[in-house]
KELUMDO-571749 format. One record per residue (C-alpha): x negated, y negated, z; residue in three letters; residue number from 1. Coordinates in steps of 0.25 Angstrom, whole numbers, m for minus. Layout:
N
node xx=X yy=Y zz=Z res=ALA n=NUM
...
//
This chain:
263
node xx=m289 yy=m131 zz=88 res=MET n=1
node xx=m286 yy=m133 zz=73 res=ARG n=2
node xx=m300 yy=m133 zz=69 res=ILE n=3
node xx=m302 yy=m119 zz=75 res=ASN n=4
node xx=m290 yy=m115 zz=67 res=LYS n=5
node xx=m297 yy=m121 zz=54 res=THR n=6
node xx=m309 yy=m113 zz=56 res=VAL n=7
node xx=m302 yy=m100 zz=57 res=PHE n=8
node xx=m293 yy=m103 zz=45 res=CYS n=9
node xx=m305 yy=m106 zz=37 res=ILE n=10
node xx=m313 yy=m94 zz=41 res=CYS n=11
node xx=m303 yy=m84 zz=39 res=PHE n=12
node xx=m295 yy=m90 zz=28 res=LEU n=13
node xx=m305 yy=m95 zz=17 res=PHE n=14
node xx=m309 yy=m81 zz=13 res=MET n=15
node xx=m310 yy=m75 zz=m2 res=GLY n=16
node xx=m321 yy=m75 zz=m13 res=PRO n=17
node xx=m330 yy=m83 zz=m2 res=VAL n=18
node xx=m328 yy=m81 zz=12 res=SER n=19
node xx=m332 yy=m91 zz=23 res=PHE n=20
node xx=m346 yy=m86 zz=29 res=ALA n=21
node xx=m343 yy=m93 zz=42 res=GLN n=22
node xx=m334 yy=m101 zz=51 res=GLU n=23
node xx=m332 yy=m115 zz=47 res=ILE n=24
node xx=m335 yy=m124 zz=58 res=ASP n=25
node xx=m324 yy=m132 zz=63 res=GLN n=26
node xx=m333 yy=m145 zz=62 res=ALA n=27
node xx=m331 yy=m145 zz=47 res=PHE n=28
node xx=m318 yy=m152 zz=50 res=LEU n=29
node xx=m325 yy=m162 zz=58 res=GLN n=30
node xx=m313 yy=m164 zz=68 res=GLY n=31
node xx=m303 yy=m169 zz=58 res=TYR n=32
node xx=m289 yy=m165 zz=57 res=ASP n=33
node xx=m292 yy=m157 zz=44 res=ALA n=34
node xx=m284 yy=m151 zz=34 res=ALA n=35
node xx=m291 yy=m141 zz=26 res=LEU n=36
node xx=m286 yy=m131 zz=15 res=VAL n=37
node xx=m295 yy=m123 zz=7 res=ILE n=38
node xx=m288 yy=m113 zz=m4 res=TYR n=39
node xx=m296 yy=m102 zz=m11 res=ASN n=40
node xx=m290 yy=m100 zz=m24 res=ARG n=41
node xx=m296 yy=m87 zz=m26 res=ALA n=42
node xx=m287 yy=m80 zz=m16 res=ASN n=43
node xx=m278 yy=m91 zz=m11 res=GLY n=44
node xx=m283 yy=m91 zz=3 res=GLU n=45
node xx=m282 yy=m104 zz=11 res=VAL n=46
node xx=m290 yy=m111 zz=22 res=VAL n=47
node xx=m281 yy=m120 zz=30 res=ASN n=48
node xx=m287 yy=m127 zz=42 res=ALA n=49
node xx=m274 yy=m132 zz=48 res=ASP n=50
node xx=m261 yy=m129 zz=41 res=PRO n=51
node xx=m254 yy=m140 zz=47 res=LYS n=52
node xx=m264 yy=m150 zz=44 res=LEU n=53
node xx=m266 yy=m145 zz=29 res=SER n=54
node xx=m251 yy=m147 zz=28 res=ALA n=55
node xx=m251 yy=m162 zz=33 res=ARG n=56
node xx=m249 yy=m171 zz=21 res=ARG n=57
node xx=m258 yy=m183 zz=20 res=LEU n=58
node xx=m262 yy=m194 zz=10 res=SER n=59
node xx=m270 yy=m188 zz=m1 res=PRO n=60
node xx=m278 yy=m200 zz=m2 res=CYS n=61
node xx=m288 yy=m199 zz=m14 res=SER n=62
node xx=m286 yy=m184 zz=m15 res=THR n=63
node xx=m274 yy=m189 zz=m24 res=PHE n=64
node xx=m284 yy=m193 zz=m35 res=LYS n=65
node xx=m285 yy=m178 zz=m39 res=ILE n=66
node xx=m270 yy=m179 zz=m44 res=TYR n=67
node xx=m271 yy=m194 zz=m47 res=ASN n=68
node xx=m282 yy=m190 zz=m57 res=THR n=69
node xx=m274 yy=m178 zz=m63 res=LEU n=70
node xx=m262 yy=m187 zz=m66 res=ILE n=71
node xx=m270 yy=m198 zz=m72 res=GLY n=72
node xx=m277 yy=m188 zz=m81 res=LEU n=73
node xx=m264 yy=m182 zz=m85 res=GLU n=74
node xx=m258 yy=m195 zz=m89 res=LEU n=75
node xx=m271 yy=m199 zz=m96 res=GLY n=76
node xx=m274 yy=m210 zz=m88 res=LEU n=77
node xx=m288 yy=m204 zz=m85 res=ILE n=78
node xx=m296 yy=m199 zz=m97 res=LYS n=79
node xx=m308 yy=m192 zz=m91 res=GLY n=80
node xx=m317 yy=m191 zz=m79 res=ALA n=81
node xx=m328 yy=m199 zz=m83 res=ASP n=82
node xx=m321 yy=m211 zz=m93 res=GLU n=83
node xx=m318 yy=m224 zz=m89 res=SER n=84
node xx=m306 yy=m224 zz=m80 res=TRP n=85
node xx=m305 yy=m234 zz=m69 res=TYR n=86
node xx=m308 yy=m249 zz=m71 res=LYS n=87
node xx=m312 yy=m255 zz=m58 res=TRP n=88
node xx=m303 yy=m268 zz=m55 res=ASP n=89
node xx=m315 yy=m275 zz=m49 res=GLY n=90
node xx=m309 yy=m274 zz=m34 res=VAL n=91
node xx=m320 yy=m271 zz=m25 res=LYS n=92
node xx=m317 yy=m260 zz=m15 res=ARG n=93
node xx=m323 yy=m254 zz=m4 res=ASP n=94
node xx=m327 yy=m241 zz=m11 res=ILE n=95
node xx=m337 yy=m245 zz=m21 res=GLU n=96
node xx=m335 yy=m234 zz=m30 res=GLY n=97
node xx=m322 yy=m240 zz=m33 res=TRP n=98
node xx=m327 yy=m253 zz=m38 res=ASN n=99
node xx=m330 yy=m249 zz=m52 res=GLN n=100
node xx=m325 yy=m243 zz=m65 res=ASP n=101
node xx=m323 yy=m228 zz=m63 res=LEU n=102
node xx=m321 yy=m215 zz=m70 res=THR n=103
node xx=m312 yy=m205 zz=m66 res=LEU n=104
node xx=m322 yy=m196 zz=m60 res=ARG n=105
node xx=m329 yy=m208 zz=m53 res=GLU n=106
node xx=m315 yy=m213 zz=m48 res=ALA n=107
node xx=m312 yy=m199 zz=m43 res=PHE n=108
node xx=m326 yy=m198 zz=m36 res=ARG n=109
node xx=m325 yy=m211 zz=m29 res=VAL n=110
node xx=m310 yy=m209 zz=m26 res=SER n=111
node xx=m306 yy=m223 zz=m32 res=ALA n=112
node xx=m294 yy=m227 zz=m27 res=VAL n=113
node xx=m292 yy=m239 zz=m35 res=PRO n=114
node xx=m293 yy=m230 zz=m48 res=ALA n=115
node xx=m284 yy=m220 zz=m44 res=TYR n=116
node xx=m274 yy=m230 zz=m40 res=GLN n=117
node xx=m274 yy=m236 zz=m53 res=LEU n=118
node xx=m272 yy=m222 zz=m59 res=LEU n=119
node xx=m260 yy=m220 zz=m51 res=ALA n=120
node xx=m254 yy=m234 zz=m55 res=GLN n=121
node xx=m256 yy=m229 zz=m70 res=GLN n=122
node xx=m249 yy=m216 zz=m67 res=ILE n=123
node xx=m238 yy=m223 zz=m61 res=GLY n=124
node xx=m228 yy=m219 zz=m51 res=GLU n=125
node xx=m219 yy=m211 zz=m60 res=ALA n=126
node xx=m230 yy=m202 zz=m66 res=ARG n=127
node xx=m237 yy=m201 zz=m52 res=MET n=128
node xx=m224 yy=m196 zz=m46 res=LYS n=129
node xx=m222 yy=m186 zz=m57 res=GLU n=130
node xx=m236 yy=m179 zz=m55 res=TYR n=131
node xx=m235 yy=m180 zz=m40 res=ILE n=132
node xx=m222 yy=m172 zz=m41 res=GLY n=133
node xx=m227 yy=m162 zz=m51 res=LYS n=134
node xx=m239 yy=m158 zz=m43 res=ILE n=135
node xx=m232 yy=m159 zz=m29 res=SER n=136
node xx=m242 yy=m168 zz=m23 res=TYR n=137
node xx=m240 yy=m168 zz=m7 res=GLY n=138
node xx=m228 yy=m177 zz=m4 res=SER n=139
node xx=m227 yy=m183 zz=m17 res=GLN n=140
node xx=m224 yy=m198 zz=m12 res=ASP n=141
node xx=m230 yy=m209 zz=m20 res=ILE n=142
node xx=m221 yy=m219 zz=m14 res=SER n=143
node xx=m233 yy=m227 zz=m7 res=ALA n=144
node xx=m237 yy=m231 zz=m21 res=GLY n=145
node xx=m243 yy=m227 zz=m34 res=ILE n=146
node xx=m257 yy=m232 zz=m31 res=ASP n=147
node xx=m258 yy=m228 zz=m16 res=ILE n=148
node xx=m248 yy=m216 zz=m13 res=PHE n=149
node xx=m260 yy=m206 zz=m12 res=TRP n=150
node xx=m268 yy=m215 zz=m1 res=LEU n=151
node xx=m265 yy=m217 zz=14 res=PRO n=152
node xx=m260 yy=m230 zz=16 res=ARG n=153
node xx=m254 yy=m236 zz=30 res=PRO n=154
node xx=m239 yy=m237 zz=29 res=GLU n=155
node xx=m237 yy=m231 zz=15 res=THR n=156
node xx=m233 yy=m217 zz=11 res=THR n=157
node xx=m243 yy=m210 zz=2 res=SER n=158
node xx=m242 yy=m196 zz=m4 res=ILE n=159
node xx=m247 yy=m185 zz=6 res=LYS n=160
node xx=m252 yy=m171 zz=3 res=ILE n=161
node xx=m257 yy=m160 zz=12 res=SER n=162
node xx=m270 yy=m152 zz=11 res=ALA n=163
node xx=m262 yy=m139 zz=8 res=ASP n=164
node xx=m255 yy=m147 zz=m3 res=GLU n=165
node xx=m268 yy=m152 zz=m9 res=GLN n=166
node xx=m274 yy=m138 zz=m10 res=VAL n=167
node xx=m260 yy=m133 zz=m16 res=ALA n=168
node xx=m261 yy=m144 zz=m26 res=LEU n=169
node xx=m275 yy=m142 zz=m30 res=LEU n=170
node xx=m272 yy=m127 zz=m32 res=ASN n=171
node xx=m261 yy=m130 zz=m42 res=LYS n=172
node xx=m271 yy=m139 zz=m49 res=LEU n=173
node xx=m281 yy=m129 zz=m51 res=LEU n=174
node xx=m272 yy=m119 zz=m55 res=ASP n=175
node xx=m266 yy=m128 zz=m66 res=GLY n=176
node xx=m252 yy=m130 zz=m60 res=LYS n=177
node xx=m252 yy=m145 zz=m59 res=LEU n=178
node xx=m248 yy=m154 zz=m71 res=PRO n=179
node xx=m262 yy=m157 zz=m75 res=PHE n=180
node xx=m270 yy=m152 zz=m87 res=SER n=181
node xx=m281 yy=m143 zz=m86 res=GLU n=182
node xx=m291 yy=m154 zz=m92 res=LYS n=183
node xx=m287 yy=m164 zz=m81 res=ASN n=184
node xx=m289 yy=m154 zz=m71 res=ILE n=185
node xx=m303 yy=m151 zz=m76 res=VAL n=186
node xx=m306 yy=m165 zz=m76 res=LEU n=187
node xx=m301 yy=m167 zz=m62 res=LEU n=188
node xx=m310 yy=m155 zz=m57 res=ARG n=189
node xx=m321 yy=m162 zz=m63 res=ASP n=190
node xx=m320 yy=m175 zz=m56 res=ILE n=191
node xx=m316 yy=m168 zz=m42 res=MET n=192
node xx=m329 yy=m160 zz=m42 res=ARG n=193
node xx=m337 yy=m166 zz=m30 res=VAL n=194
node xx=m348 yy=m155 zz=m28 res=GLU n=195
node xx=m354 yy=m144 zz=m35 res=LYS n=196
node xx=m365 yy=m133 zz=m29 res=THR n=197
node xx=m370 yy=m120 zz=m32 res=THR n=198
node xx=m358 yy=m114 zz=m23 res=LYS n=199
node xx=m346 yy=m122 zz=m28 res=GLY n=200
node xx=m340 yy=m134 zz=m34 res=THR n=201
node xx=m331 yy=m144 zz=m25 res=LEU n=202
node xx=m320 yy=m152 zz=m31 res=TYR n=203
node xx=m312 yy=m162 zz=m22 res=GLY n=204
node xx=m306 yy=m175 zz=m20 res=LYS n=205
node xx=m307 yy=m183 zz=m6 res=THR n=206
node xx=m297 yy=m192 zz=m1 res=GLY n=207
node xx=m298 yy=m202 zz=12 res=SER n=208
node xx=m287 yy=m210 zz=19 res=GLY n=209
node xx=m290 yy=m222 zz=28 res=THR n=210
node xx=m282 yy=m228 zz=39 res=GLY n=211
node xx=m277 yy=m243 zz=43 res=PRO n=212
node xx=m291 yy=m244 zz=49 res=ASP n=213
node xx=m298 yy=m240 zz=36 res=GLY n=214
node xx=m304 yy=m228 zz=42 res=LYS n=215
node xx=m303 yy=m214 zz=35 res=TRP n=216
node xx=m292 yy=m206 zz=41 res=ASN n=217
node xx=m289 yy=m195 zz=30 res=LEU n=218
node xx=m298 yy=m186 zz=22 res=GLY n=219
node xx=m295 yy=m177 zz=11 res=TRP n=220
node xx=m304 yy=m167 zz=2 res=PHE n=221
node xx=m297 yy=m159 zz=m8 res=VAL n=222
node xx=m301 yy=m151 zz=m19 res=GLY n=223
node xx=m308 yy=m136 zz=m23 res=PHE n=224
node xx=m321 yy=m129 zz=m23 res=LEU n=225
node xx=m325 yy=m119 zz=m33 res=GLU n=226
node xx=m334 yy=m108 zz=m27 res=HIS n=227
node xx=m338 yy=m96 zz=m35 res=ASP n=228
node xx=m326 yy=m94 zz=m43 res=GLY n=229
node xx=m317 yy=m97 zz=m31 res=THR n=230
node xx=m309 yy=m111 zz=m29 res=THR n=231
node xx=m306 yy=m116 zz=m15 res=TYR n=232
node xx=m295 yy=m128 zz=m15 res=VAL n=233
node xx=m296 yy=m137 zz=m3 res=PHE n=234
node xx=m290 yy=m148 zz=5 res=ALA n=235
node xx=m295 yy=m156 zz=17 res=CYS n=236
node xx=m290 yy=m167 zz=24 res=ASN n=237
node xx=m294 yy=m173 zz=37 res=ILE n=238
node xx=m289 yy=m183 zz=46 res=ALA n=239
node xx=m291 yy=m187 zz=61 res=GLY n=240
node xx=m306 yy=m188 zz=66 res=GLY n=241
node xx=m315 yy=m198 zz=61 res=GLU n=242
node xx=m314 yy=m205 zz=48 res=ASN n=243
node xx=m309 yy=m193 zz=40 res=PRO n=244
node xx=m311 yy=m195 zz=25 res=SER n=245
node xx=m312 yy=m187 zz=11 res=GLY n=246
node xx=m326 yy=m187 zz=12 res=LYS n=247
node xx=m325 yy=m180 zz=25 res=THR n=248
node xx=m315 yy=m170 zz=20 res=ALA n=249
node xx=m324 yy=m166 zz=9 res=ARG n=250
node xx=m335 yy=m164 zz=18 res=THR n=251
node xx=m327 yy=m155 zz=26 res=ILE n=252
node xx=m323 yy=m147 zz=13 res=ILE n=253
node xx=m337 yy=m147 zz=8 res=GLU n=254
node xx=m343 yy=m142 zz=21 res=ASN n=255
node xx=m333 yy=m130 zz=23 res=ILE n=256
node xx=m336 yy=m125 zz=8 res=PHE n=257
node xx=m351 yy=m127 zz=10 res=LYS n=258
node xx=m351 yy=m119 zz=23 res=SER n=259
node xx=m345 yy=m107 zz=16 res=GLN n=260
node xx=m354 yy=m108 zz=4 res=ASN n=261
node xx=m343 yy=m112 zz=m5 res=LEU n=262
node xx=m350 yy=m126 zz=m9 res=LEU n=263
//
Protein backbone atom coordinates (compact mmCIF):
# COMPACT_ATOMS: atom_id res chain seq x y z
CA MET A 1 0.00 0.00 0.00
CA ARG A 2 1.02 3.63 -0.43
CA ILE A 3 1.53 4.16 3.30
CA ASN A 4 4.12 1.39 3.45
CA LYS A 5 5.95 3.16 0.64
CA THR A 6 5.77 6.31 2.73
CA VAL A 7 7.53 4.64 5.62
CA PHE A 8 10.24 3.32 3.31
CA CYS A 9 10.85 6.73 1.76
CA ILE A 10 11.04 8.52 5.07
CA CYS A 11 13.34 5.97 6.66
CA PHE A 12 15.86 5.80 3.86
CA LEU A 13 15.82 9.26 2.29
CA PHE A 14 15.63 11.61 5.27
CA MET A 15 19.30 11.33 6.20
CA GLY A 16 22.03 13.89 6.74
CA PRO A 17 23.19 15.83 9.80
CA VAL A 18 20.34 14.22 11.77
CA SER A 19 19.36 10.66 10.85
CA PHE A 20 16.08 9.02 11.71
CA ALA A 21 16.60 6.84 14.74
CA GLN A 22 13.64 4.59 14.03
CA GLU A 23 10.95 3.88 11.48
CA ILE A 24 8.13 6.38 11.37
CA ASP A 25 4.91 4.65 12.22
CA GLN A 26 2.43 4.79 9.35
CA ALA A 27 -0.16 5.77 11.95
CA PHE A 28 1.28 9.30 11.79
CA LEU A 29 -0.61 9.78 8.50
CA GLN A 30 -3.88 8.81 10.20
CA GLY A 31 -5.24 7.07 7.11
CA TYR A 32 -5.48 10.26 5.02
CA ASP A 33 -4.51 10.64 1.38
CA ALA A 34 -1.38 12.50 2.43
CA ALA A 35 1.18 14.37 0.39
CA LEU A 36 4.29 14.81 2.52
CA VAL A 37 7.49 16.41 1.25
CA ILE A 38 10.46 17.32 3.46
CA TYR A 39 13.60 18.88 1.98
CA ASN A 40 16.91 18.94 3.85
CA ARG A 41 18.57 22.23 2.90
CA ALA A 42 21.93 21.07 4.25
CA ASN A 43 22.38 18.25 1.75
CA GLY A 44 19.50 18.52 -0.72
CA GLU A 45 17.95 15.18 0.17
CA VAL A 46 14.20 14.80 -0.02
CA VAL A 47 11.51 12.79 1.70
CA ASN A 48 8.58 12.29 -0.67
CA ALA A 49 5.90 10.07 0.80
CA ASP A 50 3.95 9.67 -2.45
CA PRO A 51 5.25 11.34 -5.63
CA LYS A 52 1.83 11.19 -7.27
CA LEU A 53 0.09 12.98 -4.40
CA SER A 54 2.90 15.47 -3.90
CA ALA A 55 2.55 16.54 -7.55
CA ARG A 56 -1.23 16.95 -7.23
CA ARG A 57 -2.31 20.58 -7.38
CA LEU A 58 -4.91 21.70 -4.86
CA SER A 59 -6.27 24.99 -3.60
CA PRO A 60 -3.65 26.52 -1.27
CA CYS A 61 -6.32 27.75 1.14
CA SER A 62 -4.79 29.99 3.80
CA THR A 63 -1.20 28.93 3.07
CA PHE A 64 -1.38 31.63 0.39
CA LYS A 65 -1.30 34.15 3.24
CA ILE A 66 2.49 33.68 3.25
CA TYR A 67 2.76 35.38 -0.13
CA ASN A 68 -0.23 37.69 0.27
CA THR A 69 1.59 39.06 3.33
CA LEU A 70 4.88 39.53 1.49
CA ILE A 71 3.22 41.29 -1.45
CA GLY A 72 1.37 43.61 0.94
CA LEU A 73 4.62 44.41 2.74
CA GLU A 74 6.50 45.07 -0.49
CA LEU A 75 3.80 47.48 -1.64
CA GLY A 76 3.76 49.32 1.68
CA LEU A 77 0.18 48.29 2.46
CA ILE A 78 1.32 46.73 5.76
CA LYS A 79 3.73 48.66 7.96
CA GLY A 80 4.78 46.14 10.59
CA ALA A 81 3.94 42.99 12.50
CA ASP A 82 2.41 44.59 15.57
CA GLU A 83 1.05 47.90 14.32
CA SER A 84 -2.66 48.49 13.84
CA TRP A 85 -3.64 46.98 10.51
CA TYR A 86 -7.09 45.42 10.02
CA LYS A 87 -10.12 47.38 11.16
CA TRP A 88 -13.01 45.02 11.88
CA ASP A 89 -16.08 45.83 9.77
CA GLY A 90 -18.49 44.88 12.56
CA VAL A 91 -19.82 41.80 10.75
CA LYS A 92 -20.02 38.84 13.15
CA ARG A 93 -18.38 35.72 11.71
CA ASP A 94 -18.20 32.15 12.97
CA ILE A 95 -14.54 32.40 14.02
CA GLU A 96 -14.48 34.69 17.04
CA GLY A 97 -10.86 35.70 16.53
CA TRP A 98 -11.86 37.49 13.33
CA ASN A 99 -14.41 39.72 15.07
CA GLN A 100 -12.01 42.42 16.24
CA ASP A 101 -9.34 44.82 15.06
CA LEU A 102 -6.13 42.92 14.30
CA THR A 103 -2.43 43.51 13.84
CA LEU A 104 -0.67 41.57 11.08
CA ARG A 105 0.73 39.09 13.60
CA GLU A 106 -2.74 38.49 15.05
CA ALA A 107 -4.41 38.21 11.64
CA PHE A 108 -1.82 35.70 10.46
CA ARG A 109 -2.13 33.65 13.65
CA VAL A 110 -5.93 33.39 13.51
CA SER A 111 -5.85 33.13 9.70
CA ALA A 112 -8.31 35.99 9.32
CA VAL A 113 -9.81 35.59 5.86
CA PRO A 114 -11.62 38.98 5.88
CA ALA A 115 -8.36 40.81 6.63
CA TYR A 116 -6.54 39.10 3.79
CA GLN A 117 -9.45 39.56 1.40
CA LEU A 118 -9.24 43.29 2.06
CA LEU A 119 -5.48 43.20 1.52
CA ALA A 120 -5.92 41.39 -1.80
CA GLN A 121 -8.43 44.03 -2.90
CA GLN A 122 -5.94 46.77 -1.98
CA ILE A 123 -3.21 45.01 -3.95
CA GLY A 124 -5.55 44.80 -6.93
CA GLU A 125 -5.81 42.31 -9.75
CA ALA A 126 -3.04 43.76 -11.92
CA ARG A 127 -0.39 43.89 -9.20
CA MET A 128 -1.42 40.55 -7.74
CA LYS A 129 -1.20 38.90 -11.15
CA GLU A 130 2.23 40.47 -11.70
CA TYR A 131 3.62 39.10 -8.42
CA ILE A 132 2.00 35.70 -8.90
CA GLY A 133 3.77 35.52 -12.26
CA LYS A 134 7.11 36.71 -10.88
CA ILE A 135 7.19 33.98 -8.25
CA SER A 136 5.56 31.34 -10.52
CA TYR A 137 2.98 30.42 -7.91
CA GLY A 138 1.31 27.16 -8.90
CA SER A 139 -1.22 27.44 -11.72
CA GLN A 140 -1.13 31.29 -11.52
CA ASP A 141 -4.89 31.39 -12.10
CA ILE A 142 -6.59 34.19 -10.16
CA SER A 143 -9.64 34.39 -12.41
CA ALA A 144 -12.03 33.29 -9.66
CA GLY A 145 -11.84 36.77 -8.15
CA ILE A 146 -9.25 38.93 -6.43
CA ASP A 147 -10.57 38.20 -2.94
CA ILE A 148 -11.32 34.47 -3.26
CA PHE A 149 -8.91 32.94 -5.77
CA TRP A 150 -6.87 31.09 -3.11
CA LEU A 151 -9.95 29.65 -1.41
CA PRO A 152 -11.73 26.45 -2.49
CA ARG A 153 -15.23 27.36 -3.60
CA PRO A 154 -17.89 25.26 -5.32
CA GLU A 155 -18.11 25.91 -9.07
CA THR A 156 -15.26 28.43 -9.14
CA THR A 157 -11.72 28.10 -10.42
CA SER A 158 -9.11 28.95 -7.83
CA ILE A 159 -5.34 29.02 -8.04
CA LYS A 160 -3.83 25.62 -7.31
CA ILE A 161 -0.44 24.45 -6.13
CA SER A 162 1.20 21.13 -5.25
CA ALA A 163 3.19 20.13 -2.19
CA ASP A 164 6.26 19.86 -4.42
CA GLU A 165 5.74 23.42 -5.62
CA GLN A 166 5.16 24.73 -2.09
CA VAL A 167 8.53 23.31 -1.00
CA ALA A 168 10.34 24.63 -4.09
CA LEU A 169 8.88 28.10 -3.57
CA LEU A 170 9.82 28.23 0.12
CA ASN A 171 13.35 27.18 -0.79
CA LYS A 172 13.58 30.06 -3.25
CA LEU A 173 12.24 32.40 -0.57
CA LEU A 174 14.85 31.29 1.96
CA ASP A 175 17.55 31.58 -0.72
CA GLY A 176 16.53 35.19 -1.39
CA LYS A 177 15.58 34.36 -4.98
CA LEU A 178 12.06 35.83 -4.87
CA PRO A 179 11.26 39.54 -5.39
CA PHE A 180 10.91 40.36 -1.68
CA SER A 181 13.28 42.37 0.50
CA GLU A 182 15.30 40.74 3.25
CA LYS A 183 13.59 43.04 5.76
CA ASN A 184 10.16 41.73 4.79
CA ILE A 185 11.31 38.11 4.74
CA VAL A 186 12.65 38.53 8.29
CA LEU A 187 9.30 39.99 9.37
CA LEU A 188 7.46 37.09 7.74
CA ARG A 189 9.68 34.55 9.51
CA ASP A 190 8.85 36.21 12.81
CA ILE A 191 5.08 35.91 12.38
CA MET A 192 5.39 32.38 10.97
CA ARG A 193 7.05 31.00 14.09
CA VAL A 194 4.61 28.60 15.71
CA GLU A 195 6.71 26.56 18.13
CA LYS A 196 10.15 26.77 19.75
CA THR A 197 11.69 24.03 21.87
CA THR A 198 15.20 23.30 23.12
CA LYS A 199 15.65 21.13 20.02
CA GLY A 200 14.30 23.26 17.22
CA THR A 201 12.11 26.08 15.95
CA LEU A 202 9.08 25.45 13.75
CA TYR A 203 7.72 28.00 11.28
CA GLY A 204 4.58 27.41 9.28
CA LYS A 205 1.12 28.24 8.03
CA THR A 206 -1.93 26.05 8.04
CA GLY A 207 -4.72 26.06 5.50
CA SER A 208 -8.10 24.35 5.54
CA GLY A 209 -10.85 23.86 2.99
CA THR A 210 -14.48 22.85 3.40
CA GLY A 211 -16.95 21.16 1.10
CA PRO A 212 -20.56 22.15 0.34
CA ASP A 213 -21.60 20.40 3.55
CA GLY A 214 -19.39 22.71 5.60
CA LYS A 215 -17.11 19.90 6.73
CA TRP A 216 -13.33 19.98 6.37
CA ASN A 217 -12.16 18.26 3.19
CA LEU A 218 -8.61 19.59 2.77
CA GLY A 219 -5.80 20.42 5.16
CA TRP A 220 -2.39 22.00 4.58
CA PHE A 221 0.64 22.77 6.70
CA VAL A 222 3.71 24.28 5.01
CA GLY A 223 6.84 25.88 6.39
CA PHE A 224 10.27 24.97 7.70
CA LEU A 225 12.04 23.67 10.77
CA GLU A 226 15.40 24.86 12.07
CA HIS A 227 17.36 22.30 14.07
CA ASP A 228 21.01 22.49 15.08
CA GLY A 229 22.04 24.56 12.06
CA THR A 230 20.01 22.58 9.54
CA THR A 231 16.77 23.75 7.94
CA TYR A 232 14.11 21.33 6.76
CA VAL A 233 11.49 22.77 4.40
CA PHE A 234 8.19 20.89 4.31
CA ALA A 235 4.73 20.75 2.85
CA CYS A 236 1.93 18.41 3.85
CA ASN A 237 -1.60 18.24 2.53
CA ILE A 238 -4.27 15.75 3.50
CA ALA A 239 -7.61 14.78 1.98
CA GLY A 240 -10.03 11.92 2.33
CA GLY A 241 -10.66 10.35 5.70
CA GLU A 242 -12.53 12.14 8.47
CA ASN A 243 -12.51 15.95 8.52
CA PRO A 244 -8.99 16.65 7.18
CA SER A 245 -7.90 20.13 8.28
CA GLY A 246 -4.84 22.32 8.55
CA LYS A 247 -4.70 21.66 12.27
CA THR A 248 -4.44 17.92 11.63
CA ALA A 249 -1.79 18.41 8.93
CA ARG A 250 0.23 20.45 11.41
CA THR A 251 -0.08 17.70 14.02
CA ILE A 252 1.23 15.15 11.51
CA ILE A 253 4.32 17.26 10.78
CA GLU A 254 4.96 18.05 14.45
CA ASN A 255 4.66 14.42 15.48
CA ILE A 256 7.06 13.28 12.76
CA PHE A 257 9.70 15.86 13.71
CA LYS A 258 9.29 15.19 17.41
CA SER A 259 9.59 11.44 16.90
CA GLN A 260 13.04 12.07 15.43
CA ASN A 261 14.11 14.52 18.17
CA LEU A 262 14.22 17.43 15.71
CA LEU A 263 11.60 19.47 17.59
